[in-house]
Steps between C-alpha positions, in 0.01 A plus 500: 500500500466597134306815598773591748769469233298678229407801715679812365535670841566194721183594691382140542632310800428189701458432873668160469828394345475380141759403244502798261670286236168328441364828368822606332538177306140520376587784261483533209161330532348330196172655381440299183700350213841670520389821674608572859420757769825638641384603848751728678303814415672837537381796705641732232251342255210530743498125552430426133523139389762388250519188289744271323443318171736202479595412142784313327768718344380380160165672571661824616589417859336601826303823538459694825188718500543802729755493777477318830716588798864406441523223759796263493280195550273594211793579272646155568170334419460699177857409406418133552205539263723642228548866595342792317542581130244783481338725761170658398399805706130582464532855637707732713337415835618139500867517406631436858845336481512469121858627482631233736326223309631638171854508637475150647352330195620733222143504371336732249243731659191604305283801585304781335667835433209697649570357844861617507669194351802690367556672834502157666757368253264251336654312209186435291276808497146473364362810328155594375166324535549206264549149641856369485590138432781420744546145371283220364298463822515848656309813397529833682177704481514870603200585719537860623275596787624390840822665392581659167737221397326198651539184292364147541666179383313222320662157507391230255154661468431345839657700784443875522745662744297809572699703753267758655278527193262210559421247776229269625250597769339207687252746654371614161574165335653686209812662364564849636719807464597717796330839465651633823850402387497643149791743490492611137154487332186297562377586151818364347490194720147426382614528138795275578271241652302491177821416311525176696176375342713423192698237691431156644617408849396253769691637797518850645814523710512843670740698716218580743167324540410138438625262233221345295469213255211433262438415137599760243133551414405561862792736546376698202159529665654609830708759316195642324321539835807668644506750214129574542562565870797726426297713259255580780772623734 
């Protein structure tokens, strides 16, 4: 039932009657610590996954990473978890219903200028290639490549919300980038990947591809192998 609810095009059905509320009420789904998968993916974002960090107001409040589909049931559940204080948009492909969430929760949206942030009416516009400290626990890292203004979000040096920049491949048993879905520059994306070697993280939490958890040291090794692979492409 969760797959049925999460599907962006409502293409999944069932031959028998099931209570859809079982799937609806499962989202947001806890991944680890205070990080949740939102489900309710949007066709306009190519089915990309979005996430919610649940934090007390004293720590900066909740953060929505990329936009899920604006579904009443999901909005009610997010409200019950404390709403949304910030919305971080990794890149222009995955903005979906960001305006409706911003209107509902009066949240600050954060996005890079090079992906059309000003045109989208974004309140907090990131510029340049330098990392930006959003608050004590959040760092935005520009990683041009998939798109010119793609940015990833590092939370507590543990969770890397990687958008379409980086994901896990169970087939290759390694971190990967998507060569066939690089819309701006593979060369720049390779350089951007090298930037991430300066950071520690234990989770890669992507918009497409698999989530992966490992030690920071092992993640560093996986990232080095990914970069070596990218340089050969």
